[in-house]
PLY file of the C-alpha trace (Angstrom):
ply
format ascii 1.0
element vertex 500
property float x
property float y
property float z
element edge 499
property int vertex1
property int vertex2
end_header
29.85 6.39 -31.46
29.47 5.92 -27.72
29.29 2.44 -26.31
26.17 1.46 -24.38
28.03 0.41 -21.21
25.64 -2.50 -20.83
26.04 -5.11 -18.15
24.24 -8.36 -17.60
20.50 -7.92 -17.62
18.15 -10.22 -19.51
14.51 -10.33 -20.42
12.56 -13.31 -19.20
11.02 -13.73 -22.63
12.84 -14.45 -25.92
12.31 -11.76 -28.54
12.40 -11.49 -32.30
12.06 -15.24 -32.73
15.09 -16.19 -30.65
14.99 -19.40 -28.67
16.70 -17.87 -25.64
16.95 -14.40 -24.09
19.86 -12.19 -25.02
22.26 -10.76 -22.49
23.56 -7.22 -22.65
27.30 -7.29 -23.22
29.76 -4.62 -22.07
30.60 -1.96 -24.62
28.19 -3.22 -27.27
27.66 -0.45 -29.81
24.22 0.98 -30.34
24.67 0.78 -34.07
24.06 -2.69 -35.37
23.00 -4.02 -31.97
19.69 -5.79 -31.68
18.39 -4.22 -28.50
16.30 -6.96 -26.96
16.65 -6.86 -23.21
14.36 -3.93 -22.48
11.25 -4.31 -24.61
10.64 -0.63 -25.19
9.69 -1.59 -28.72
8.31 -4.60 -30.52
10.18 -6.51 -33.17
10.68 -4.79 -36.48
8.47 -5.89 -39.35
10.35 -8.31 -41.61
9.37 -6.33 -44.70
10.30 -2.92 -43.27
12.62 -0.77 -45.35
14.80 2.17 -44.39
15.62 5.29 -46.37
19.08 5.57 -47.82
19.45 8.76 -45.77
17.43 9.68 -42.68
15.29 12.81 -42.88
16.62 16.08 -41.48
14.69 15.73 -38.24
16.37 12.38 -37.45
19.66 14.03 -36.68
21.96 14.74 -33.82
21.27 18.48 -33.86
24.46 19.21 -31.94
26.38 18.59 -35.18
24.22 20.88 -37.29
25.29 24.23 -38.67
21.91 25.64 -39.74
18.90 25.06 -37.52
17.18 21.74 -37.97
13.64 21.47 -39.24
11.17 18.70 -38.47
9.63 19.07 -41.90
12.66 19.69 -44.11
11.44 19.64 -47.75
14.89 19.59 -49.29
16.10 16.36 -50.90
18.56 14.28 -48.91
21.41 14.87 -51.33
21.15 18.64 -50.75
21.81 18.30 -47.04
25.30 18.43 -45.50
26.77 15.13 -44.41
26.83 16.36 -40.81
23.03 16.52 -40.91
22.80 12.76 -40.73
23.47 10.31 -37.97
26.10 7.77 -38.93
24.38 5.16 -36.77
20.97 5.29 -38.46
19.71 1.72 -39.04
20.79 0.28 -42.36
18.98 -3.04 -42.19
15.51 -4.14 -41.02
17.06 -5.98 -38.07
18.64 -2.84 -36.61
16.41 -0.86 -34.27
17.60 2.59 -33.24
16.74 3.76 -29.71
14.16 6.53 -30.10
16.22 9.13 -28.21
19.60 8.03 -29.52
21.68 11.20 -29.74
20.01 13.00 -26.83
22.47 13.58 -23.99
21.35 14.33 -20.45
23.27 15.66 -17.46
21.36 14.17 -14.56
21.79 16.02 -11.27
18.81 14.40 -9.59
18.28 12.55 -6.34
15.75 10.28 -4.66
12.82 9.70 -7.06
11.09 12.71 -8.60
14.12 13.59 -10.72
15.58 10.12 -11.16
12.30 8.74 -12.50
12.36 11.49 -15.13
15.89 10.78 -16.30
15.40 7.01 -16.20
12.41 7.37 -18.52
14.62 9.30 -20.94
17.37 6.67 -20.59
14.92 3.84 -21.24
13.95 5.62 -24.46
17.58 5.70 -25.55
19.06 8.96 -24.20
22.63 8.92 -22.88
22.14 9.89 -19.22
25.15 10.87 -17.10
24.38 11.12 -13.40
26.34 13.77 -11.48
26.74 12.74 -7.82
28.52 14.08 -4.72
31.70 12.01 -4.17
31.10 11.44 -0.46
27.77 9.63 -0.57
26.27 10.00 -4.03
22.55 10.24 -4.63
20.98 9.94 -1.14
18.69 7.34 -2.71
21.61 4.91 -2.62
21.13 4.73 1.14
17.35 4.33 1.22
16.43 0.91 2.58
18.75 -1.72 3.92
21.38 -3.08 1.58
24.61 -4.99 2.06
26.04 -3.01 -0.86
25.67 0.76 -0.52
25.97 1.21 -4.28
22.87 -0.86 -4.96
19.95 -0.34 -2.61
16.70 -1.63 -4.10
15.34 1.93 -4.08
18.30 3.25 -6.07
18.12 0.38 -8.56
14.43 1.06 -9.17
15.16 4.50 -10.65
18.72 4.50 -11.96
19.11 1.76 -14.54
20.58 2.73 -17.91
22.69 5.58 -16.53
26.36 6.40 -16.06
27.73 7.96 -12.88
30.30 10.73 -12.49
31.37 11.86 -9.01
31.93 15.64 -8.99
32.43 17.83 -5.94
30.46 20.88 -7.03
31.33 22.70 -3.82
34.90 22.92 -5.06
35.76 25.44 -7.75
37.49 22.82 -9.89
34.50 20.49 -9.65
32.15 23.27 -10.70
34.44 24.18 -13.61
34.34 20.57 -14.80
30.54 20.71 -14.86
30.62 23.95 -16.86
32.99 22.33 -19.35
30.71 19.30 -19.69
27.50 21.31 -20.11
28.13 22.37 -23.76
28.35 18.72 -24.75
24.86 17.88 -23.49
21.33 18.69 -24.59
19.51 18.49 -21.27
20.24 19.25 -17.62
17.85 18.01 -14.91
17.87 18.80 -11.18
15.47 18.37 -8.27
17.40 19.74 -5.32
15.73 21.67 -2.50
14.98 25.40 -2.71
18.12 27.49 -3.06
20.67 24.65 -3.33
21.42 25.09 -7.03
21.74 28.83 -6.56
24.28 28.34 -3.76
26.31 26.10 -6.07
26.11 28.82 -8.74
24.97 26.42 -11.46
21.54 27.84 -12.19
19.93 28.20 -15.61
21.65 31.47 -16.46
25.09 30.10 -15.57
24.70 26.99 -17.72
22.93 28.87 -20.50
25.99 31.12 -20.74
28.13 28.14 -21.77
25.39 26.31 -23.71
22.60 28.55 -25.09
20.83 25.52 -26.53
20.57 23.71 -23.19
17.19 22.47 -21.97
17.38 23.09 -18.22
14.69 21.18 -16.29
13.89 21.88 -12.65
11.60 19.89 -10.36
10.54 21.76 -7.21
7.98 20.83 -4.59
5.96 24.00 -5.03
7.69 25.67 -7.95
10.03 28.64 -7.83
7.37 31.32 -7.31
4.37 31.74 -5.03
3.87 31.68 -1.24
5.10 28.08 -0.84
8.16 28.33 -3.11
10.62 28.09 -0.22
8.96 25.05 1.37
10.73 21.71 1.25
8.79 18.86 -0.27
8.79 15.08 -0.58
6.45 12.72 -2.38
3.69 12.46 0.21
3.94 16.15 1.05
3.07 16.92 -2.57
0.23 14.40 -2.46
-1.17 15.95 0.71
-0.92 19.43 -0.82
-2.66 18.28 -4.00
-5.68 16.70 -2.32
-4.73 13.03 -2.76
-4.85 12.30 0.99
-8.31 13.85 1.27
-9.84 11.38 -1.17
-8.07 8.30 0.25
-9.49 6.35 3.18
-12.85 5.49 4.68
-15.71 7.95 4.87
-15.73 8.00 8.67
-11.93 8.04 9.06
-9.11 10.55 8.62
-7.35 11.30 5.32
-4.91 8.51 4.49
-1.53 8.30 2.80
-1.91 6.82 -0.72
0.17 3.76 -1.55
1.88 4.66 -4.87
4.64 7.28 -4.87
2.93 9.28 -7.59
4.06 12.59 -6.13
7.60 11.66 -7.15
7.39 9.35 -10.16
4.25 10.99 -11.52
6.07 14.31 -11.46
9.08 12.69 -13.11
7.05 11.37 -16.03
5.47 14.78 -16.63
8.90 16.40 -16.52
10.20 13.91 -19.08
7.25 14.78 -21.32
8.03 18.50 -20.97
11.70 17.89 -21.78
10.75 16.00 -24.94
8.46 18.86 -25.98
11.30 21.34 -25.42
13.65 19.06 -27.36
11.30 18.94 -30.35
10.96 22.73 -30.20
14.74 23.03 -30.12
14.98 20.95 -33.28
12.79 23.60 -34.93
14.36 26.72 -33.44
17.82 25.74 -32.25
17.04 27.40 -28.91
17.09 25.86 -25.45
14.80 26.84 -22.59
14.08 26.41 -18.90
11.52 23.80 -17.87
9.95 23.96 -14.40
7.59 21.40 -12.85
5.95 21.78 -9.44
5.28 18.51 -7.64
2.07 19.90 -6.14
0.81 20.95 -9.55
1.88 17.67 -11.15
-0.08 15.72 -8.53
-3.29 17.60 -9.33
-3.20 15.82 -12.69
-3.81 12.53 -10.87
-6.65 13.75 -8.65
-8.50 15.87 -11.21
-11.18 13.23 -11.95
-12.19 12.96 -8.31
-11.72 16.70 -7.81
-13.98 17.60 -10.73
-16.66 14.95 -10.23
-17.08 15.14 -6.47
-16.36 18.75 -5.59
-19.05 20.55 -7.60
-16.43 22.60 -9.44
-14.42 23.26 -6.31
-17.28 24.41 -4.09
-17.04 21.45 -1.68
-14.74 18.60 -0.65
-14.94 15.32 -2.54
-15.93 12.68 0.05
-13.83 9.62 0.83
-15.49 6.30 0.04
-12.87 3.63 0.78
-13.00 0.72 -1.66
-16.50 1.45 -2.89
-16.83 2.84 -6.37
-20.12 4.57 -5.70
-22.13 2.14 -7.82
-22.72 -1.32 -6.26
-21.45 -3.96 -6.79
-18.20 -2.06 -7.49
-16.10 -3.09 -4.48
-13.34 -5.33 -3.16
-14.19 -8.92 -2.14
-12.23 -11.43 0.00
-11.08 -14.71 -1.53
-9.57 -17.86 -0.08
-7.16 -18.56 1.62
-8.03 -15.14 3.11
-4.52 -13.75 3.43
-3.88 -10.01 3.79
-3.99 -9.50 0.00
-6.37 -12.26 -1.05
-8.98 -10.00 -2.58
-10.48 -9.28 -5.97
-11.65 -5.87 -7.13
-14.77 -5.84 -9.30
-15.86 -2.88 -11.39
-19.12 -3.71 -13.20
-20.42 -0.26 -14.07
-23.21 -0.95 -16.57
-26.02 -3.40 -17.24
-23.90 -5.51 -19.58
-21.27 -5.92 -16.89
-23.94 -6.90 -14.37
-25.33 -9.51 -16.75
-21.81 -10.89 -17.28
-21.10 -11.04 -13.56
-24.27 -13.00 -12.89
-23.37 -15.39 -15.72
-19.83 -15.88 -14.37
-21.20 -16.73 -10.93
-23.90 -18.96 -12.47
-26.53 -16.93 -10.66
-29.29 -16.19 -13.19
-31.65 -15.74 -10.26
-29.93 -12.46 -9.40
-30.88 -11.07 -12.81
-34.57 -11.39 -12.02
-34.35 -10.52 -8.34
-36.41 -7.31 -8.08
-33.87 -5.86 -5.62
-31.08 -5.98 -8.19
-32.78 -5.55 -11.57
-31.84 -1.90 -11.97
-28.94 0.34 -11.00
-31.05 2.27 -8.47
-32.14 -1.04 -6.97
-28.58 -2.28 -6.69
-27.58 0.97 -4.98
-30.49 0.76 -2.53
-29.74 -2.88 -1.73
-25.96 -2.65 -1.91
-25.30 -4.45 1.39
-27.34 -7.49 0.40
-25.75 -7.58 -3.05
-22.27 -7.40 -1.53
-23.00 -10.50 0.55
-24.18 -12.47 -2.49
-20.95 -11.73 -4.37
-18.74 -12.11 -1.30
-20.11 -15.59 -0.71
-19.21 -16.66 -4.27
-15.73 -15.12 -4.19
-14.90 -16.63 -0.80
-15.11 -20.12 -2.32
-12.36 -19.33 -4.84
-8.86 -17.91 -4.95
-8.52 -14.39 -6.27
-6.95 -15.74 -9.47
-9.77 -18.23 -10.04
-12.36 -15.53 -9.42
-10.61 -13.08 -11.75
-10.28 -15.56 -14.60
-13.95 -16.54 -14.41
-15.31 -13.01 -14.13
-12.93 -11.45 -16.68
-13.87 -14.16 -19.18
-17.45 -12.89 -18.93
-16.34 -9.42 -20.01
-16.48 -7.82 -16.59
-13.66 -5.41 -15.56
-11.88 -6.93 -12.57
-8.46 -7.80 -11.20
-6.94 -9.90 -8.47
-5.28 -7.62 -5.91
-1.66 -8.59 -6.49
0.77 -7.81 -3.72
4.18 -6.40 -4.66
5.84 -9.80 -4.29
3.36 -11.40 -6.69
3.78 -8.50 -9.10
7.42 -9.42 -9.76
6.36 -12.91 -10.84
3.00 -12.25 -12.49
2.53 -14.64 -15.41
1.03 -11.96 -17.65
3.85 -9.45 -17.12
6.37 -12.25 -17.55
4.76 -13.40 -20.80
4.99 -9.85 -22.15
8.68 -9.60 -21.30
8.08 -6.87 -18.71
9.99 -8.64 -15.94
13.76 -8.62 -16.40
16.58 -10.29 -14.54
19.39 -8.07 -13.28
22.71 -9.33 -11.92
23.88 -7.20 -9.00
26.93 -7.49 -6.74
26.02 -9.08 -3.38
22.31 -9.30 -4.25
22.82 -11.73 -7.15
20.12 -12.10 -9.80
17.02 -10.06 -8.98
13.79 -9.34 -10.88
13.39 -5.84 -12.29
10.18 -4.22 -13.47
10.43 -2.77 -16.96
9.14 0.31 -18.78
5.54 0.41 -20.00
5.82 2.29 -23.35
6.54 0.03 -26.33
7.73 1.50 -29.61
7.50 -0.70 -32.71
10.74 0.56 -34.25
12.86 1.25 -31.16
14.74 -0.99 -28.75
16.88 -0.23 -25.70
18.77 -2.67 -23.49
18.16 -2.47 -19.76
21.49 -2.02 -18.01
22.58 -2.28 -14.39
22.60 0.97 -12.37
26.09 2.44 -12.00
28.36 2.34 -8.99
29.01 5.75 -7.49
31.47 7.53 -9.78
31.94 4.43 -11.95
32.35 6.41 -15.18
34.18 9.48 -13.85
37.57 8.76 -15.41
36.04 7.50 -18.63
33.89 10.59 -19.15
36.59 13.12 -18.26
38.97 11.44 -20.66
36.52 11.06 -23.54
34.61 14.35 -23.21
37.26 16.73 -21.89
40.44 15.03 -23.10
42.00 14.83 -19.64
44.92 12.44 -19.21
45.53 10.05 -16.34
47.86 12.42 -14.50
45.34 15.26 -14.53
42.55 12.96 -13.41
44.72 11.73 -10.55
45.47 15.32 -9.55
41.77 16.22 -9.57
40.99 13.22 -7.41
43.71 14.09 -4.92
42.41 17.66 -4.73
38.91 16.42 -3.92
37.30 17.77 -7.10
36.26 14.30 -8.26
35.46 11.06 -6.47
36.75 7.53 -6.33
34.86 4.90 -8.31
35.61 2.38 -5.56
34.02 4.46 -2.80
31.69 1.70 -1.61
33.54 -1.40 -2.84
0 1
1 2
2 3
3 4
4 5
5 6
6 7
7 8
8 9
9 10
10 11
11 12
12 13
13 14
14 15
15 16
16 17
17 18
18 19
19 20
20 21
21 22
22 23
23 24
24 25
25 26
26 27
27 28
28 29
29 30
30 31
31 32
32 33
33 34
34 35
35 36
36 37
37 38
38 39
39 40
40 41
41 42
42 43
43 44
44 45
45 46
46 47
47 48
48 49
49 50
50 51
51 52
52 53
53 54
54 55
55 56
56 57
57 58
58 59
59 60
60 61
61 62
62 63
63 64
64 65
65 66
66 67
67 68
68 69
69 70
70 71
71 72
72 73
73 74
74 75
75 76
76 77
77 78
78 79
79 80
80 81
81 82
82 83
83 84
84 85
85 86
86 87
87 88
88 89
89 90
90 91
91 92
92 93
93 94
94 95
95 96
96 97
97 98
98 99
99 100
100 101
101 102
102 103
103 104
104 105
105 106
106 107
107 108
108 109
109 110
110 111
111 112
112 113
113 114
114 115
115 116
116 117
117 118
118 119
119 120
120 121
121 122
122 123
123 124
124 125
125 126
126 127
127 128
128 129
129 130
130 131
131 132
132 133
133 134
134 135
135 136
136 137
137 138
138 139
139 140
140 141
141 142
142 143
143 144
144 145
145 146
146 147
147 148
148 149
149 150
150 151
151 152
152 153
153 154
154 155
155 156
156 157
157 158
158 159
159 160
160 161
161 162
162 163
163 164
164 165
165 166
166 167
167 168
168 169
169 170
170 171
171 172
172 173
173 174
174 175
175 176
176 177
177 178
178 179
179 180
180 181
181 182
182 183
183 184
184 185
185 186
186 187
187 188
188 189
189 190
190 191
191 192
192 193
193 194
194 195
195 196
196 197
197 198
198 199
199 200
200 201
201 202
202 203
203 204
204 205
205 206
206 207
207 208
208 209
209 210
210 211
211 212
212 213
213 214
214 215
215 216
216 217
217 218
218 219
219 220
220 221
221 222
222 223
223 224
224 225
225 226
226 227
227 228
228 229
229 230
230 231
231 232
232 233
233 234
234 235
235 236
236 237
237 238
238 239
239 240
240 241
241 242
242 243
243 244
244 245
245 246
246 247
247 248
248 249
249 250
250 251
251 252
252 253
253 254
254 255
255 256
256 257
257 258
258 259
259 260
260 261
261 262
262 263
263 264
264 265
265 266
266 267
267 268
268 269
269 270
270 271
271 272
272 273
273 274
274 275
275 276
276 277
277 278
278 279
279 280
280 281
281 282
282 283
283 284
284 285
285 286
286 287
287 288
288 289
289 290
290 291
291 292
292 293
293 294
294 295
295 296
296 297
297 298
298 299
299 300
300 301
301 302
302 303
303 304
304 305
305 306
306 307
307 308
308 309
309 310
310 311
311 312
312 313
313 314
314 315
315 316
316 317
317 318
318 319
319 320
320 321
321 322
322 323
323 324
324 325
325 326
326 327
327 328
328 329
329 330
330 331
331 332
332 333
333 334
334 335
335 336
336 337
337 338
338 339
339 340
340 341
341 342
342 343
343 344
344 345
345 346
346 347
347 348
348 349
349 350
350 351
351 352
352 353
353 354
354 355
355 356
356 357
357 358
358 359
359 360
360 361
361 362
362 363
363 364
364 365
365 366
366 367
367 368
368 369
369 370
370 371
371 372
372 373
373 374
374 375
375 376
376 377
377 378
378 379
379 380
380 381
381 382
382 383
383 384
384 385
385 386
386 387
387 388
388 389
389 390
390 391
391 392
392 393
393 394
394 395
395 396
396 397
397 398
398 399
399 400
400 401
401 402
402 403
403 404
404 405
405 406
406 407
407 408
408 409
409 410
410 411
411 412
412 413
413 414
414 415
415 416
416 417
417 418
418 419
419 420
420 421
421 422
422 423
423 424
424 425
425 426
426 427
427 428
428 429
429 430
430 431
431 432
432 433
433 434
434 435
435 436
436 437
437 438
438 439
439 440
440 441
441 442
442 443
443 444
444 445
445 446
446 447
447 448
448 449
449 450
450 451
451 452
452 453
453 454
454 455
455 456
456 457
457 458
458 459
459 460
460 461
461 462
462 463
463 464
464 465
465 466
466 467
467 468
468 469
469 470
470 471
471 472
472 473
473 474
474 475
475 476
476 477
477 478
478 479
479 480
480 481
481 482
482 483
483 484
484 485
485 486
486 487
487 488
488 489
489 490
490 491
491 492
492 493
493 494
494 495
495 496
496 497
497 498
498 499
C-alpha cells in the first residue's frame, strides 16, 4: 500500500482523547494509522464494529475483473479476494480516508483546478500534481516568498499532494504521462483554451490508454458557445456571472467581490461532479468527460439575488451595500474603531428584534411606535440605525457579538483575515493547523470544512516542485536510476531541487 508522504503538520487541538496533538510522520501507512491532523472526520465511536469483509462497493475498482456494484447482494464469501481492499479498517480505532483508493492526476494551476484536487486529497484521494519542470504551477510564484516552492498562495491550495515534473512539450515527457494515465482514476486540468489540444493530451488521447478514466476540465466559459475561446480568471468569471453587479453601493459602480469564489467555488463544484462520475463508474465500469464552466459555476452563488431581485430576469437586481433590505439588518462600527471593527447584525423577524432589544437592555424600543412593526422599522431605518450604532460603539465587536448572539439574534463580528487564523472558535474545533515550511517556519493553515464521522486524513505539507518525480517513475513505471537520469538529462523530467 502507498505511503502517505506526510510531513510535519499538527492540529492545534488534541483529538480522540489524546493529551497532545499528533504530528504526521514521513511514510506513515494509511492502514492502521490514526489520522488526526486534518479533522475531516470526528472520532470513531468506541462501540463501532466493522464487517469481516467490506461490501463490494468499498473496493479499489481498478483491481476488479467484473464491474463493481454499489448494491452487491452476493455474500462476501462469494466475491473474489481482489474485490476487497487489504487496508480496510480492522479495528474501531482505524479510520479509513473516505476516498482511499482513488488516484488523481492533477494537471491544474492557480486556484480553480487546484482547489478541486485539494478537496479530493483532503478526502483521502492520492493526488499527483503534474508540473512543468521550469517553473511548476504558476501559483508557486504568486505573492512574495523567500522560497519559490512555497508561496502562501500555493500552500493554500496544494496541501496533501505529490509533485512530478514532466516536460509535456517533449515527446518522452508526453509518453510518460500516457504510461501513467492507466494507473489513475481521474485526470483534472484547467489550462487556457487550446493548450491541452496543442499538447495532444485531450480526453480522446487519454481515453485511448484508459477507457475508465474520469477526465475533468475547468474552462472559463466552457468548450462551446460564443465565449469558448476567451481566457478567464476568477474575477472575470464573477463579472460575467453577475457578481460584480450586485456588489457595492446603490449609487456607485459595480465592485469586485472579496472572496475568490470564481476559482474555488468552481473547484468545489468540479470535485462534486468528479465524485458523481466516480460513483457512476463503480456501477458501470465506464469513465467519462466532466466539464465545468467558471461562468456557469459562479451563477450558483448569485442565484438567490438573481432570482429575488430581478423579477425572473426582466430587470437588474439593485446593489444595496451592507444593508439587507430589512432594517436593522446592517453593519455597525465598534470600538476601537479600526478598519475592521464592525459587527454585522441580521435580525430578520419579530423574535430577533425582541432579542436584540433585550441584549441592548432597551425595552423602550419595543414599545416605540416607530419601531413596533417591520414596516415601521423600514420607514424609520435611519433613526433605528443610530440607536443600535450608539450601543455598539461602546463595545468591541466581540463583546457586542457575544451579547447579541446570546439573545438568539444572528450576528457576527467582522473578522479580518489575520484574526481568522487565530479565531478561538475555529481553534477550539481543530480547524486551524500548524504547518512547518522551509524558510517560513511554523505557519497557521486553515483546514477543510466537511467532517466525516468515520474518516480521517492527515494534512501534509505541499510538495516541492518535482519532489516525487523519481519516486513515482520508479514505483509506477518500474524505471531504474539510470533511465531516470537519462530522462532528466534529456529534459523530459525535472529536477526536484529546482528551487532549493
